[in-house]
N, C-alpha and C positions, 0 to 999 in steps of 0.2 A: 504493500500499500504505499502511495507516494503523495496523492493529492486528495485532500478532503474539502468539504462544503460546509461553510458556515452559512446557515439560513437565520439571517438576522447578524447585524453586527454591531448590538448596542451593549450597555454595561454587562448585562449578563452573559455576553458571549465572549468577554474578555479573556476569561480564565480558560475556557476550552481552546481559544486560539493561541494563547501562550504556551500551553501544554501541547498542542500539536505541533507548534514551531518548534519547540525544545526538543521534540521526538524526531525532528529532522523531516517534518512532513511539510507539503507547500500548501497553503491555506487560501481557497478561493471564498470570498464573502460577498452575500448580497444583503442589501438593505434599502428601504426607500428613501431614507434619509442620508443625504451625500455626505454629510458631515458626522456620520455615526463612527463612535471611537476605534472600533474594531478594523474600520478600513486603513487606519495608520499603521495597523499590526500585519494584516494580511498581505499576502503576496500579490494577489490579484482580487480587485474590488470591481463591483459593478451596482450602481443604484437602482435597483429593482425593486418594486413591491412586493414583499414576501407573499402577499396574498395572492399573487398572479402567479398559480403553479404552471401554468405552460412556460410562462417567460424564465421561471426559475429552472425548470426541466432542460429548456432549450440551451441555458447558460452552463448547466452542470453537465449535460451530454457533449457540449461543445469542448468543454475542457477535458472530460473523461474522467471526472471526480469518480473516487472508488469508495467513498463513505460520507455520511452526514455528521458531522461533529454534534455529540452530545451535548446539550445545554440546559441549563434550570430555567426553562420557560416553556409554557404549555401551549401558549396561542398560536405557535407557528406548526404545531405536530401535524396538522392536514397537510401541508405543504412537504414536511420532511418525509411524511409517508409516500406521498404523490412521487417525490424524487426517487425513493428507496424503489417503489413499484416500478417507475418508468426505465430505470436503468438497472434493474434486477440487483440492487444492493441489500446486503443485510441490514436490518433495522425494521422499526415499526411500519406495518402496511396500512393502506388506507380504511379498512372497515375499523380495525383498532384505534386509528387516530382520529377517526371521526367520533367514536365512541367516548375517547378521553376529552376531546373539545366539547361535548354536547353532555351536560350532567343529565339530561332527561332520556337521553337515547341509553347513557350507559345505565341509568337506573332500570330500564326496561330489560336490558340484556343481564343484568345481574338478578332481578327479580325472576326471570324466566329460568335462569341457571341454580336457582336456589340459594344464591348467595345472601345473607341476611343484609336488607337495607330498610331505612326508614320509610314509613308510607310517605306518598308524595302527590302533589297536585300542581299542575301546570297553569300560569294565567297570564294574559296578555296585556293587564291594566289595573289599576287600584281598584276599580268596579267590581273585579271578579275576586278580590282579596277575601271578602268575608264568607263567600261560598267555600272556598278553598280552604279556609281555617276552620270550616265546620266540617269538611271532611276528613281532615288529618287530625284535628283537636289541637289543645294547647297544653303546655308549652310547644310552639313551634319555631322553624327558623324560616326566614325570608330571606331568598338570596337569588343572584342572576343566573339564567341557564348557563351563560358562558363568562367567565371569568375566573381569577384565582386571588391569594394574597388576602383573603378576607374583606376585598373591597365589596361594598354594597351588601354585606351581611349581617342580619338584623335578627338577634334573638327574643321572642316575644314571650312573655311567661302568662298572661292575660289578654282575653279579648279587648280590653280597653288599650292594652300598649299595642294590638294589632290595629285597631282604629286609629291610633296616633301615628303609626307607620303610613297607613293609607292617606291620611290628611297632610303628611308632611312633605310630599313630592317626592318622597324617595323613590317610588315606583312610577315611571313616566308612562304615559299612553302608550300602546303599541310594543312594548318593551317584553321580550320573553323572560319571565321570572318562574320562580319554583317556591312553593310552599311545602314544607317537610316537617314532619313530626320531629320534636326535639329528641334526640336520642340521649339517655341518661347513663351515667357512669364515669369513666375515666378515659380522655382521649388519648391516643397515642398516635405519633407520627411513625410510619414504617418505609424505610430506605431498602430497594431489593434489586435484583437483577434477573434477566430471563435471557439466557443465549444459550444456543444449541439445544434448545428445550428444557434446560436446566435452570429450575428456579433457586436464587441464593439470597438468603437474608442477610442483609448489611448492617443495618441499625434498626433498633425499636426503640422510640424516643418517646419516654412518657412527658406528657405535657402538662403545664400550668397556664390557665387560660384567663383572659380578663373577665371582670363582671359582666355579667347581662347589660345591655341588649347586644353588645359586640362578642365576636368569636375570636379574639387574636391571641397568637401565642405569646406568653410572657418568659416562659421559663423550658428547657428540654432537659429532662434527667436521663442520663445513659450510664449503665445499663437501667432499666426499668426497674421498678422496685418489687413489682409483683410477678415473679417468673411466669406464672401461670397465665396471666392475662397476656403478657407479652407473647407466649406462645401461641394464644389463641388470635391476637393481632395479626400475626405472622401468618396463620393458616388462613384466616379471611382474605388477606392480600393474595396470596398465591392462588385461592380459589377464583378470586375476580381477575387476576392476571390471565388466567387459563380462559375464563369465560369469556372475556374481551377479546382474547387472541393475540395478547401482546407477544411479540417477538423480537429477539436480538435488541433489547434495550434497558435502560435502567428503568426504575419504577419509583414513585413516589406516590405515597398514600396516607389517608387519614381514617383511623378506625376507632370505633367508641366500643368499650368494653364495660358491659354493666356488671352489678354486684354478684350476678350469679354466673359470672364468668363467660358470658354471651358476647361474643363480637360481630360487631355490624359495620360494614363499609359506608363511609362517610363520601368519600372521593378516591379515585386513583387516576393516575395520569403516567404513560409511558415516556418519562423523562428523567434526567438528572434533577436531584432535589435542589431546593433554594440555594443560592449563592452563599449565605452563610454556612449551612450543612457541607456544601462541597467544598469550598476554599477553607474553611476553618474548624468546623465540627469534626468531620471525617477524618482529616488528618491529624488532628488532636487526639481522636481516639485510636485510629488504626496506624498513624505514623506513615501512610503513603496516600497517593493520590487517586480519587475515583474515577476521573476522565482518564487517566493514562490507563488504569485496569480496563475501562470500557473500550477505549480504543484498540487495545490489544485483542480484547475478545472479538471485536468487529473484523480485526485483521486475520486472526487465527482460526475463526470459526469454533473457538472451543468455550467451554463455561467459563462464567468469572469465578475464580476459588473461593471459597468462604474465608473472610479475613480473620474470623476467630471473634472473641467480645471485646478486645481492646481493653484500654483502660478507662475508669469511670471517670466523665467528664460532665458537667452541667454547664449549660448556654444560657445566660439571662439578659434579656433587654432591661434597659433602666426603666423602672415603673414611675418616671418623673411625672407629678402630677401637671395639669394645665395650667398655664400662667407665663408670665415673662420671667425669663431667667436672668438673675441680678448677679450671679457669682458661680463660679466653678471653682471647687477646691482641687488641691494636688492629687495625684495618682495614689491610690492606699497601698500600704505594703501589707497585705494580710497573709494567713496562710492559704497554700494551695492555689492561689491565683496565677493563672497561664497567660491571661491575656486580657486586655480592656481596650476599648476605645469610645472616649466620650465626645459625642460630635455637637454638643451644647456649647453655645457661646452667649455671654452677657448680652442681652438685649433680644435674643430669639424668645418668640412667642409662640408656646405650645398649645395645641390644642387636646382634647381628650384623646388618650391612645385607644384607637379603634382598629388600625389596620397595619400591616407591614411597614408600609411607607412611614406611618407615625412613629412605628418602634425603631426603625432604622435611624429616623431623624435624631432621636435620643441617643444611642449609642448601645453598647453590650460589653459583657465580660464573659470570660470562661474560667471556671475553678475545677480543681480535680481533689482526689482525696484517697483513702483506702477503699471506699466502697461509694456506693451513690448516696448514702445519707451524708457521710463526711463531705463530699463532693458539695452537696446543697447546701450544707451548713457553713461550709468556705465561701460560697457564691453570696449567702446571705450576709457573713461579716464584711465582705468587699464590698457588698451594697451599702451597708450602714455605715462603712467608713467614708463613703464618697460624699463630700459636702457639696451640696447644690443648693443654692438659696433661690426659691422661687416667690415671685410676688403673684398673689391670686387676683384675677383680673374680674 
């Protein structure tokens, strides 16, 4: 393998492009933005809208690309799959790519295959919300059919909260939205791979979430503190991956495990996990690079080896409350702190932490310990020692 394609050249693709270049591969990149940062790293660049599958396929065919770079972004998966199918490449294929991009389609496939999922109703505008909620019940989750990163997700505990969402303009007329019964239990992020037909579990991250009505991760805990729940989550993801038909790709999924140990699939996508997981968490736990391993699997056609459990690591976003930042103290020197990045500056005005974008704007830290509990305790010590003065507005 000598030439690979980056479908998209935005910030999420920078790490895969760098990894491919470091491996001696030639990178061709497409993005509709002529100023996309990945163009400066790629060997060959072309400003093409990645939604234009025919144009991307023609570009890839002319160059003779031999693989599409795995990247931690899901909205281009249908184009990635189209390129793989058109050029006969290993990787996610069109039917699976379509299911990963459309939560309603995925729900139907998983339900038919017997994979546990939440009750769901589709709506096309706020006037349909009340009937959908009556069908699935409360508490419920209102979310867009297409999208990721917790954008647009609202958790409603009561009918009054549903009415408030309907009246708020949160749902625009003519937009495709879903109403799902809110699953109860502990949420897990599962990162895995399926190459040469072999499913390999990589990480099962126990999550600590923001309070309702938002559903954004605040903390990842590895390894998960309840092993049988982690095993159930991993089994649910393998069942979902095979039902959707994922092939030769990395997998990122969310699972809820209830008090009885029953795992239900929330979402699944045939892509690399988010940038923090790919660039920071996975290397901190396993000591190597996930994109490198995926590229090797694409080249050789062999399964991704199981990396083992790795070391305990807790990744925590800074749970800074909304308001104006007045001051930011020095970096704490606390036990087990592996890394920290504070992105706040005096004068910044913070909204309520609702989405991944809000979390990244604040910053994050990673801590380790002899086990998950100690790593979590060390992360809390570091957060407590970090002095950030906020003026409430």
